[in-house]
SEDORO-129276 format. One record per residue (C-alpha): residue number from 1; residue in one letter; z, x, y. Coordinates in nm, 3 decimals. Each point is the difference from the previous one (the first is absolute). Example, Ala and Ser with C-alpha at 12.3 -4.5 7.8 and 13.67 -1.06 7.14 Angstrom:
@i=1	aa=A	c3=0.780	c1=1.230	c2=-0.450 .
@i=2	aa=S	c3=-0.066	c1=0.137	c2=0.344 .
END
This chain:
@i=1	aa=M	c3=0.011	c1=-5.501	c2=-2.904 .
@i=2	aa=K	c3=0.276	c1=0.164	c2=0.202 .
@i=3	aa=R	c3=-0.100	c1=0.337	c2=-0.143 .
@i=4	aa=R	c3=-0.356	c1=-0.055	c2=0.120 .
@i=5	aa=F	c3=0.119	c1=-0.083	c2=0.349 .
@i=6	aa=L	c3=0.227	c1=0.306	c2=-0.005 .
@i=7	aa=L	c3=-0.285	c1=0.223	c2=-0.116 .
@i=8	aa=F	c3=-0.232	c1=-0.147	c2=0.264 .
@i=9	aa=G	c3=0.267	c1=0.059	c2=0.265 .
@i=10	aa=I	c3=0.039	c1=0.366	c2=-0.100 .
@i=11	aa=I	c3=-0.376	c1=0.056	c2=0.004 .
@i=12	aa=L	c3=-0.027	c1=-0.167	c2=0.341 .
@i=13	aa=L	c3=0.285	c1=0.212	c2=0.138 .
@i=14	aa=V	c3=-0.160	c1=0.321	c2=-0.127 .
@i=15	aa=F	c3=-0.331	c1=-0.106	c2=0.154 .
@i=16	aa=I	c3=0.163	c1=-0.072	c2=0.338 .
@i=17	aa=I	c3=0.182	c1=0.336	c2=-0.001 .
@i=18	aa=G	c3=-0.326	c1=0.173	c2=-0.089 .
@i=19	aa=V	c3=-0.189	c1=-0.171	c2=0.281 .
@i=20	aa=V	c3=0.272	c1=0.079	c2=0.254 .
@i=21	aa=T	c3=0.016	c1=0.363	c2=-0.109 .
@i=22	aa=Y	c3=-0.378	c1=0.037	c2=0.007 .
@i=23	aa=T	c3=-0.012	c1=-0.164	c2=0.344 .
@i=24	aa=K	c3=0.259	c1=0.239	c2=0.135 .
@i=25	aa=I	c3=-0.181	c1=0.305	c2=-0.136 .
@i=26	aa=T	c3=-0.345	c1=-0.102	c2=0.118 .
@i=27	aa=S	c3=0.140	c1=-0.114	c2=0.335 .
@i=28	aa=Y	c3=0.164	c1=0.337	c2=0.050 .
@i=29	aa=E	c3=-0.319	c1=0.185	c2=-0.085 .
@i=30	aa=N	c3=-0.213	c1=-0.225	c2=0.220 .
@i=31	aa=E	c3=0.238	c1=0.024	c2=0.294 .
@i=32	aa=T	c3=0.027	c1=0.377	c2=0.002 .
@i=33	aa=G	c3=-0.336	c1=0.108	c2=-0.136 .
@i=34	aa=N	c3=0.161	c1=0.343	c2=-0.039 .
@i=35	aa=T	c3=-0.070	c1=0.263	c2=-0.263 .
@i=36	aa=K	c3=0.304	c1=0.088	c2=-0.209 .
@i=37	aa=V	c3=0.063	c1=0.373	c2=-0.031 .
@i=38	aa=S	c3=0.271	c1=0.158	c2=-0.215 .
@i=39	aa=V	c3=0.147	c1=0.328	c2=0.126 .
@i=40	aa=A	c3=0.214	c1=0.227	c2=-0.219 .
@i=41	aa=E	c3=0.255	c1=0.165	c2=0.230 .
@i=42	aa=V	c3=0.184	c1=0.307	c2=-0.121 .
@i=43	aa=T	c3=0.329	c1=-0.111	c2=0.155 .
@i=44	aa=H	c3=0.121	c1=-0.263	c2=0.246 .
@i=45	aa=S	c3=0.138	c1=0.176	c2=0.305 .
@i=46	aa=A	c3=0.004	c1=-0.035	c2=0.377 .
@i=47	aa=F	c3=-0.183	c1=0.333	c2=-0.010 .
@i=48	aa=Y	c3=-0.304	c1=-0.225	c2=-0.039 .
@i=49	aa=A	c3=0.092	c1=-0.223	c2=0.293 .
@i=50	aa=P	c3=-0.359	c1=-0.037	c2=0.131 .
@i=51	aa=L	c3=-0.105	c1=-0.155	c2=-0.333 .
@i=52	aa=Y	c3=0.277	c1=-0.260	c2=0.016 .
@i=53	aa=V	c3=-0.069	c1=-0.065	c2=0.368 .
@i=54	aa=A	c3=-0.361	c1=-0.076	c2=-0.097 .
@i=55	aa=I	c3=0.123	c1=-0.249	c2=-0.260 .
@i=56	aa=E	c3=0.267	c1=-0.170	c2=0.212 .
@i=57	aa=N	c3=-0.215	c1=-0.019	c2=0.315 .
@i=58	aa=G	c3=-0.291	c1=-0.151	c2=-0.190 .
@i=59	aa=Y	c3=-0.245	c1=0.285	c2=0.058 .
@i=60	aa=F	c3=-0.129	c1=-0.015	c2=-0.359 .
@i=61	aa=S	c3=-0.046	c1=-0.375	c2=0.024 .
@i=62	aa=E	c3=-0.199	c1=0.048	c2=0.321 .
@i=63	aa=G	c3=-0.231	c1=0.223	c2=-0.203 .
@i=64	aa=G	c3=-0.045	c1=-0.262	c2=-0.271 .
@i=65	aa=L	c3=0.242	c1=0.154	c2=-0.250 .
@i=66	aa=D	c3=0.306	c1=-0.113	c2=-0.194 .
@i=67	aa=V	c3=0.184	c1=0.317	c2=-0.100 .
@i=68	aa=E	c3=0.235	c1=0.010	c2=-0.296 .
@i=69	aa=L	c3=0.227	c1=0.303	c2=-0.034 .
@i=70	aa=V	c3=0.084	c1=0.119	c2=-0.350 .
@i=71	aa=L	c3=0.285	c1=0.251	c2=-0.015 .
@i=72	aa=T	c3=-0.118	c1=0.285	c2=-0.227 .
@i=73	aa=P	c3=0.244	c1=0.295	c2=0.006 .
@i=74	aa=G	c3=-0.176	c1=0.335	c2=-0.043 .
@i=75	aa=A	c3=-0.332	c1=0.109	c2=0.152 .
@i=76	aa=D	c3=-0.140	c1=0.064	c2=-0.348 .
@i=77	aa=K	c3=0.078	c1=-0.359	c2=-0.095 .
@i=78	aa=V	c3=-0.164	c1=-0.129	c2=0.318 .
@i=79	aa=S	c3=-0.325	c1=0.182	c2=-0.077 .
@i=80	aa=A	c3=0.016	c1=-0.123	c2=-0.360 .
@i=81	aa=A	c3=0.037	c1=-0.360	c2=0.123 .
@i=82	aa=V	c3=-0.313	c1=0.036	c2=0.213 .
@i=83	aa=L	c3=-0.200	c1=0.170	c2=-0.275 .
@i=84	aa=S	c3=0.094	c1=-0.273	c2=-0.247 .
@i=85	aa=N	c3=-0.105	c1=-0.268	c2=0.253 .
@i=86	aa=D	c3=0.349	c1=-0.153	c2=0.003 .
@i=87	aa=V	c3=-0.019	c1=0.027	c2=0.379 .
@i=88	aa=Q	c3=-0.284	c1=0.058	c2=0.243 .
@i=89	aa=I	c3=0.172	c1=0.244	c2=0.238 .
@i=90	aa=G	c3=0.255	c1=0.273	c2=-0.050 .
@i=91	aa=F	c3=0.245	c1=0.127	c2=0.259 .
@i=92	aa=A	c3=0.158	c1=0.333	c2=-0.085 .
@i=93	aa=G	c3=-0.021	c1=0.372	c2=0.058 .
@i=94	aa=A	c3=-0.356	c1=0.121	c2=0.049 .
@i=95	aa=E	c3=0.059	c1=0.260	c2=-0.268 .
@i=96	aa=S	c3=-0.026	c1=-0.268	c2=-0.269 .
@i=97	aa=A	c3=-0.362	c1=-0.066	c2=0.102 .
@i=98	aa=I	c3=-0.068	c1=0.374	c2=-0.011 .
@i=99	aa=Y	c3=0.136	c1=0.022	c2=-0.354 .
@i=100	aa=V	c3=-0.230	c1=-0.282	c2=-0.111 .
@i=101	aa=Y	c3=-0.303	c1=0.165	c2=0.163 .
@i=102	aa=T	c3=0.065	c1=0.339	c2=-0.157 .
@i=103	aa=G	c3=0.061	c1=-0.170	c2=-0.333 .
@i=104	aa=G	c3=-0.368	c1=-0.090	c2=-0.017 .
@i=105	aa=E	c3=0.021	c1=-0.378	c2=0.044 .
@i=106	aa=K	c3=-0.350	c1=-0.121	c2=0.091 .
@i=107	aa=D	c3=0.115	c1=-0.309	c2=0.186 .
@i=108	aa=Y	c3=0.271	c1=0.198	c2=0.179 .
@i=109	aa=L	c3=0.238	c1=-0.103	c2=0.277 .
@i=110	aa=Q	c3=-0.104	c1=0.032	c2=0.363 .
@i=111	aa=L	c3=0.242	c1=0.016	c2=0.290 .
@i=112	aa=F	c3=-0.110	c1=-0.247	c2=0.268 .
@i=113	aa=S	c3=0.301	c1=-0.034	c2=0.231 .
@i=114	aa=G	c3=0.303	c1=0.211	c2=0.086 .
@i=115	aa=L	c3=0.342	c1=-0.115	c2=0.118 .
@i=116	aa=T	c3=0.264	c1=0.274	c2=0.004 .
@i=117	aa=K	c3=-0.061	c1=0.355	c2=0.115 .
@i=118	aa=R	c3=0.302	c1=0.178	c2=-0.142 .
@i=119	aa=D	c3=0.258	c1=-0.026	c2=-0.274 .
@i=120	aa=G	c3=0.249	c1=-0.284	c2=0.042 .
@i=121	aa=Q	c3=0.295	c1=0.152	c2=-0.181 .
@i=122	aa=F	c3=0.330	c1=0.104	c2=0.147 .
@i=123	aa=I	c3=0.230	c1=0.263	c2=-0.144 .
@i=124	aa=V	c3=0.334	c1=-0.164	c2=-0.072 .
@i=125	aa=A	c3=0.314	c1=0.210	c2=-0.037 .
@i=126	aa=R	c3=0.345	c1=-0.087	c2=-0.128 .
@i=127	aa=E	c3=0.158	c1=0.102	c2=0.327 .
@i=128	aa=E	c3=-0.103	c1=-0.030	c2=0.365 .
@i=129	aa=N	c3=-0.168	c1=0.307	c2=0.145 .
@i=130	aa=E	c3=-0.149	c1=-0.022	c2=0.348 .
@i=131	aa=N	c3=-0.111	c1=0.364	c2=-0.019 .
@i=132	aa=F	c3=-0.174	c1=-0.024	c2=-0.336 .
@i=133	aa=T	c3=-0.281	c1=0.241	c2=-0.084 .
@i=134	aa=L	c3=-0.191	c1=0.048	c2=-0.324 .
@i=135	aa=D	c3=0.200	c1=0.320	c2=-0.055 .
@i=136	aa=D	c3=0.296	c1=-0.226	c2=-0.080 .
@i=137	aa=L	c3=-0.178	c1=-0.096	c2=-0.324 .
@i=138	aa=K	c3=0.021	c1=0.349	c2=-0.147 .
@i=139	aa=G	c3=0.206	c1=0.002	c2=-0.317 .
@i=140	aa=K	c3=0.022	c1=-0.381	c2=0.005 .
@i=141	aa=E	c3=-0.154	c1=-0.273	c2=-0.216 .
@i=142	aa=I	c3=-0.240	c1=-0.247	c2=0.159 .
@i=143	aa=L	c3=-0.165	c1=-0.302	c2=-0.165 .
@i=144	aa=V	c3=-0.367	c1=-0.021	c2=0.102 .
@i=145	aa=G	c3=-0.173	c1=-0.238	c2=-0.243 .
@i=146	aa=R	c3=-0.299	c1=0.058	c2=-0.228 .
@i=147	aa=K	c3=-0.153	c1=0.348	c2=-0.010 .
@i=148	aa=G	c3=-0.352	c1=-0.006	c2=0.142 .
@i=149	aa=G	c3=0.062	c1=-0.318	c2=0.196 .
@i=150	aa=M	c3=-0.052	c1=-0.001	c2=0.373 .
@i=151	aa=P	c3=0.372	c1=-0.025	c2=0.090 .
@i=152	aa=A	c3=0.077	c1=0.314	c2=-0.202 .
@i=153	aa=L	c3=-0.307	c1=0.183	c2=0.133 .
@i=154	aa=N	c3=0.093	c1=-0.065	c2=0.361 .
@i=155	aa=F	c3=0.351	c1=0.124	c2=-0.060 .
@i=156	aa=L	c3=-0.141	c1=0.324	c2=-0.147 .
@i=157	aa=N	c3=-0.235	c1=0.029	c2=0.298 .
@i=158	aa=A	c3=0.295	c1=-0.036	c2=0.239 .
@i=159	aa=L	c3=0.176	c1=0.284	c2=-0.183 .
@i=160	aa=K	c3=-0.312	c1=0.216	c2=0.024 .
@i=161	aa=K	c3=-0.032	c1=-0.059	c2=0.374 .
@i=162	aa=A	c3=0.365	c1=0.097	c2=0.043 .
@i=163	aa=G	c3=-0.051	c1=0.319	c2=-0.202 .
@i=164	aa=I	c3=0.235	c1=-0.110	c2=-0.276 .
@i=165	aa=D	c3=-0.066	c1=0.088	c2=-0.365 .
@i=166	aa=E	c3=0.031	c1=-0.311	c2=-0.215 .
@i=167	aa=K	c3=0.162	c1=0.216	c2=-0.269 .
@i=168	aa=D	c3=0.305	c1=0.028	c2=0.223 .
@i=169	aa=I	c3=0.058	c1=-0.375	c2=-0.038 .
@i=170	aa=N	c3=0.078	c1=-0.207	c2=-0.309 .
@i=171	aa=I	c3=-0.281	c1=-0.255	c2=0.028 .
@i=172	aa=N	c3=0.049	c1=-0.295	c2=-0.236 .
@i=173	aa=Y	c3=-0.327	c1=-0.172	c2=-0.099 .
@i=174	aa=S	c3=0.146	c1=-0.201	c2=-0.287 .
@i=175	aa=V	c3=0.096	c1=-0.320	c2=0.185 .
@i=176	aa=D	c3=-0.256	c1=-0.277	c2=0.049 .
@i=177	aa=F	c3=-0.080	c1=-0.099	c2=0.357 .
@i=178	aa=A	c3=0.159	c1=-0.345	c2=-0.030 .
@i=179	aa=A	c3=0.324	c1=0.146	c2=-0.140 .
@i=180	aa=L	c3=0.061	c1=0.276	c2=0.256 .
@i=181	aa=G	c3=0.250	c1=-0.187	c2=0.216 .
@i=182	aa=G	c3=0.201	c1=-0.137	c2=-0.290 .
@i=183	aa=T	c3=0.007	c1=0.336	c2=-0.175 .
@i=184	aa=F	c3=0.126	c1=0.173	c2=0.314 .
@i=185	aa=M	c3=0.270	c1=-0.265	c2=0.038 .
@i=186	aa=G	c3=0.092	c1=0.078	c2=-0.360 .
@i=187	aa=N	c3=0.104	c1=0.345	c2=0.122 .
@i=188	aa=V	c3=-0.312	c1=0.190	c2=-0.111 .
@i=189	aa=G	c3=-0.129	c1=0.258	c2=0.245 .
@i=190	aa=D	c3=0.118	c1=0.134	c2=0.333 .
@i=191	aa=Y	c3=-0.298	c1=-0.142	c2=0.190 .
@i=192	aa=V	c3=-0.269	c1=-0.258	c2=-0.064 .
@i=193	aa=N	c3=-0.333	c1=-0.084	c2=0.161 .
@i=194	aa=L	c3=-0.022	c1=-0.372	c2=0.076 .
@i=195	aa=F	c3=-0.226	c1=-0.248	c2=0.172 .
@i=196	aa=E	c3=0.133	c1=-0.286	c2=0.204 .
@i=197	aa=P	c3=0.168	c1=-0.241	c2=-0.043 .
@i=198	aa=T	c3=0.186	c1=0.192	c2=-0.271 .
@i=199	aa=A	c3=0.102	c1=0.286	c2=0.231 .
@i=200	aa=T	c3=0.161	c1=-0.233	c2=0.254 .
@i=201	aa=A	c3=0.163	c1=-0.203	c2=-0.280 .
@i=202	aa=L	c3=0.177	c1=0.313	c2=-0.121 .
@i=203	aa=E	c3=0.113	c1=0.077	c2=0.355 .
@i=204	aa=N	c3=0.139	c1=-0.351	c2=0.039 .
@i=205	aa=E	c3=0.198	c1=0.039	c2=-0.321 .
@i=206	aa=G	c3=0.128	c1=0.343	c2=0.099 .
@i=207	aa=S	c3=-0.170	c1=0.152	c2=-0.304 .
@i=208	aa=G	c3=-0.236	c1=0.226	c2=0.193 .
@i=209	aa=Y	c3=-0.121	c1=0.111	c2=0.343 .
@i=210	aa=I	c3=-0.354	c1=0.051	c2=0.128 .
@i=211	aa=V	c3=-0.030	c1=0.360	c2=0.120 .
@i=212	aa=A	c3=-0.377	c1=0.060	c2=0.037 .
@i=213	aa=S	c3=-0.350	c1=-0.151	c2=-0.017 .
@i=214	aa=I	c3=-0.222	c1=0.168	c2=-0.258 .
@i=215	aa=G	c3=-0.306	c1=-0.139	c2=0.177 .
@i=216	aa=E	c3=0.085	c1=0.188	c2=0.318 .
@i=217	aa=L	c3=0.064	c1=0.317	c2=-0.199 .
@i=218	aa=S	c3=-0.314	c1=-0.019	c2=-0.214 .
@i=219	aa=G	c3=-0.273	c1=-0.106	c2=0.245 .
@i=220	aa=E	c3=-0.287	c1=-0.246	c2=0.037 .
@i=221	aa=M	c3=-0.237	c1=-0.131	c2=-0.269 .
@i=222	aa=P	c3=-0.122	c1=-0.333	c2=-0.145 .
@i=223	aa=Y	c3=0.334	c1=-0.054	c2=-0.169 .
@i=224	aa=T	c3=-0.054	c1=-0.360	c2=-0.108 .
@i=225	aa=A	c3=-0.340	c1=-0.164	c2=0.007 .
@i=226	aa=F	c3=-0.190	c1=-0.298	c2=-0.134 .
@i=227	aa=Y	c3=-0.265	c1=0.047	c2=-0.266 .
@i=228	aa=A	c3=-0.219	c1=-0.195	c2=-0.237 .
@i=229	aa=R	c3=-0.262	c1=0.064	c2=-0.264 .
@i=230	aa=K	c3=-0.324	c1=0.130	c2=0.149 .
@i=231	aa=S	c3=-0.190	c1=-0.293	c2=-0.151 .
@i=232	aa=Y	c3=0.244	c1=-0.254	c2=0.144 .
@i=233	aa=I	c3=-0.038	c1=0.144	c2=0.350 .
@i=234	aa=N	c3=-0.379	c1=-0.004	c2=-0.026 .
@i=235	aa=E	c3=-0.004	c1=-0.359	c2=-0.121 .
@i=236	aa=N	c3=0.268	c1=-0.132	c2=0.239 .
@i=237	aa=E	c3=-0.059	c1=0.169	c2=0.333 .
@i=238	aa=E	c3=0.103	c1=-0.306	c2=0.200 .
@i=239	aa=V	c3=0.335	c1=-0.012	c2=-0.181 .
@i=240	aa=I	c3=0.065	c1=0.370	c2=0.057 .
@i=241	aa=E	c3=-0.104	c1=-0.024	c2=0.365 .
@i=242	aa=G	c3=0.225	c1=-0.302	c2=0.059 .
@i=243	aa=F	c3=0.287	c1=0.176	c2=-0.175 .
@i=244	aa=T	c3=-0.042	c1=0.315	c2=0.208 .
@i=245	aa=N	c3=-0.020	c1=-0.195	c2=0.326 .
@i=246	aa=A	c3=0.328	c1=-0.172	c2=-0.087 .
@i=247	aa=I	c3=0.165	c1=0.336	c2=-0.067 .
@i=248	aa=K	c3=-0.125	c1=0.127	c2=0.337 .
@i=249	aa=K	c3=0.162	c1=-0.297	c2=0.175 .
@i=250	aa=G	c3=0.321	c1=0.059	c2=-0.194 .
@i=251	aa=I	c3=0.005	c1=0.365	c2=0.104 .
@i=252	aa=D	c3=-0.066	c1=-0.088	c2=0.364 .
@i=253	aa=F	c3=0.286	c1=-0.251	c2=0.004 .
@i=254	aa=T	c3=0.238	c1=0.246	c2=-0.165 .
@i=255	aa=L	c3=-0.080	c1=0.282	c2=0.240 .
@i=256	aa=D	c3=0.012	c1=-0.223	c2=0.308 .
@i=257	aa=N	c3=0.333	c1=-0.171	c2=-0.066 .
@i=258	aa=D	c3=0.361	c1=0.110	c2=-0.036 .
@i=259	aa=A	c3=0.190	c1=0.005	c2=-0.328 .
@i=260	aa=K	c3=0.184	c1=-0.327	c2=0.066 .
@i=261	aa=T	c3=-0.322	c1=-0.193	c2=0.065 .
@i=262	aa=I	c3=-0.160	c1=0.143	c2=-0.314 .
@i=263	aa=A	c3=0.310	c1=-0.072	c2=-0.208 .
@i=264	aa=N	c3=0.000	c1=-0.364	c2=0.110 .
@i=265	aa=V	c3=-0.361	c1=-0.037	c2=-0.115 .
@i=266	aa=I	c3=0.035	c1=0.161	c2=-0.343 .
@i=267	aa=L	c3=0.351	c1=-0.127	c2=-0.084 .
@i=268	aa=P	c3=-0.139	c1=-0.266	c2=-0.242 .
@i=269	aa=Q	c3=-0.133	c1=0.289	c2=-0.211 .
@i=270	aa=F	c3=0.354	c1=0.135	c2=-0.042 .
@i=271	aa=P	c3=0.231	c1=-0.296	c2=-0.068 .
@i=272	aa=S	c3=0.279	c1=0.224	c2=-0.128 .
@i=273	aa=L	c3=0.021	c1=0.195	c2=0.327 .
@i=274	aa=S	c3=0.174	c1=-0.096	c2=0.321 .
@i=275	aa=L	c3=-0.200	c1=0.007	c2=0.321 .
@i=276	aa=N	c3=0.218	c1=0.285	c2=0.128 .
@i=277	aa=D	c3=-0.063	c1=0.213	c2=-0.308 .
@i=278	aa=L	c3=-0.372	c1=-0.067	c2=0.008 .
@i=279	aa=E	c3=-0.015	c1=0.091	c2=0.368 .
@i=280	aa=K	c3=0.178	c1=0.328	c2=-0.077 .
@i=281	aa=I	c3=-0.243	c1=0.076	c2=-0.283 .
@i=282	aa=V	c3=-0.308	c1=-0.073	c2=0.208 .
@i=283	aa=D	c3=0.142	c1=0.213	c2=0.280 .
@i=284	aa=N	c3=0.048	c1=0.289	c2=-0.245 .
@i=285	aa=Y	c3=-0.369	c1=-0.015	c2=-0.087 .
@i=286	aa=K	c3=-0.110	c1=-0.035	c2=0.362 .
@i=287	aa=K	c3=0.201	c1=0.310	c2=0.093 .
@i=288	aa=A	c3=-0.165	c1=0.188	c2=-0.288 .
@i=289	aa=D	c3=-0.347	c1=-0.095	c2=0.135 .
@i=290	aa=S	c3=-0.093	c1=-0.142	c2=-0.340 .
@i=291	aa=W	c3=-0.317	c1=-0.203	c2=0.061 .
@i=292	aa=L	c3=-0.361	c1=0.083	c2=0.067 .
@i=293	aa=E	c3=-0.145	c1=-0.109	c2=0.335 .
@i=294	aa=N	c3=-0.273	c1=-0.186	c2=-0.189 .
@i=295	aa=P	c3=-0.116	c1=-0.040	c2=-0.365 .
@i=296	aa=Y	c3=-0.253	c1=0.285	c2=0.020 .
@i=297	aa=I	c3=0.061	c1=0.275	c2=-0.257 .
@i=298	aa=S	c3=-0.117	c1=0.332	c2=0.143 .
@i=299	aa=E	c3=-0.132	c1=0.290	c2=-0.203 .
@i=300	aa=D	c3=0.261	c1=0.232	c2=0.151 .
@i=301	aa=Y	c3=0.284	c1=-0.226	c2=-0.114 .
@i=302	aa=L	c3=-0.145	c1=-0.023	c2=-0.349 .
@i=303	aa=E	c3=-0.029	c1=0.378	c2=-0.020 .
@i=304	aa=N	c3=0.366	c1=0.034	c2=0.102 .
@i=305	aa=L	c3=0.089	c1=-0.214	c2=-0.299 .
@i=306	aa=E	c3=-0.230	c1=0.192	c2=-0.232 .
@i=307	aa=D	c3=0.147	c1=0.331	c2=0.120 .
@i=308	aa=I	c3=0.338	c1=-0.115	c2=-0.130 .
@i=309	aa=M	c3=-0.151	c1=-0.100	c2=-0.334 .
@i=310	aa=I	c3=-0.187	c1=0.329	c2=-0.032 .
@i=311	aa=D	c3=0.315	c1=0.197	c2=0.086 .
@i=312	aa=N	c3=0.178	c1=-0.175	c2=-0.287 .
@i=313	aa=D	c3=-0.282	c1=0.050	c2=-0.253 .
@i=314	aa=L	c3=-0.080	c1=-0.372	c2=-0.012 .
@i=315	aa=L	c3=-0.351	c1=0.043	c2=0.138 .
@i=316	aa=T	c3=-0.242	c1=0.290	c2=-0.036 .
@i=317	aa=S	c3=-0.233	c1=-0.075	c2=0.293 .
@i=318	aa=Y	c3=-0.059	c1=-0.250	c2=0.279 .
@i=319	aa=V	c3=-0.142	c1=-0.338	c2=-0.096 .
@i=320	aa=P	c3=-0.318	c1=-0.092	c2=0.195 .
@i=321	aa=Y	c3=0.126	c1=-0.196	c2=0.300 .
@i=322	aa=K	c3=-0.308	c1=-0.224	c2=0.018 .
@i=323	aa=N	c3=0.045	c1=-0.102	c2=-0.363 .
@i=324	aa=L	c3=0.371	c1=-0.076	c2=0.010 .
@i=325	aa=V	c3=0.029	c1=-0.158	c2=0.346 .
@i=326	aa=N	c3=-0.194	c1=-0.307	c2=0.111 .
@i=327	aa=N	c3=0.143	c1=-0.079	c2=0.343 .
@i=328	aa=F	c3=-0.042	c1=-0.359	c2=0.113 .
@i=329	aa=Y	c3=0.139	c1=0.084	c2=0.342 .
@i=330	aa=N	c3=-0.197	c1=0.226	c2=0.232 .
@i=331	aa=E	c3=0.228	c1=0.237	c2=0.186 .
END
C-alpha cells in the first residue's frame, strides 16, 4: 500500500513539474511572440560592437526577433553551419559566401547586411614601437592565421599597398585563428595579427604591444557581413528586414556615442573584461574607423574585396553583384 502511495506521489510530482515547465515555455512564447533566429558568429569581439548594442538595447526584440549567437570559429565553419541548416544566419567574412557561390551551390549564400568596413586586426609586436612601419617586418616571422582567410588576405593587401614583397617576410600560416594569441605568448613569432580583446589582453600582461591597425593599412570593403541561404531570405523577408533594421540602429548608436557609453552597453557580452579594458578596445576600433555607416553593401566595396582574392589566385573573376548581394537596406 505504501509503495502505491509512493508511486502515485512520484507520478504526481512529475506531472506537476511537467505542467509548470510547459506553462513557463508557452508563457514565454506567448508573451514575446518573437521569432527565434540563430546566428553563427565567427568570433566574439568588440569589433562587432553594433551587433551587441542591437542585442543589449533590445533592437532585435523591437523587430520581433530573439537572436541567439553561436560562436563558430572560422569563416568556413560559419558558412558550413548555415548550409547545413544548423543556424539561419551566418556572420563572417564575405569571402566565405563568395567561395560557396563559386563552388556551384544552387541554394547559395546571399549577403543581406554589412557591419564592418575594414579588417579588425592589429599587429602586435614583442616590444613597443611608436614609429612602426611595415618595413619593420622584413626578415621577421609573423603569425597571420589560416591561408586564404580574410585576416591573412588583408595583411597581404596591406603589404602590397606599402610596396613590400611578402617573400621578404616569414609569414606563418600554420596556427589556427583561435590559437594565435596563445602561440605568440609561447614565444613563437616576432609579430602576430590579433583581434580584440586578445590584443589588449597581451598588452595588459606585458606580452605584446599594438603597433598598427591592419584595417587602416589595407582599406575598405565588406569585411564582415551577415548572410543566409537564398531560399531562407526569400521565404523569411520579414525576419531579414527586422534583423537588418536592428543592425542599422546598432550602427547608429555606435557611431553617435563615445567609447565609454558603448562599453557600458555591451559589457554584459564580455563578462571577463573590465569596463576600462572594454572602453579601450572600443576606442581602438573607433579610431580605426571600423564600421559601415549603414548595413548597405556597395558594389565598389565588394569589388575591393574580390580584387584581393583575385590577386591571391583565390578567385578567377568577379561574382555577379546582383546574385551575391541582396541588400535589405536602401542606401
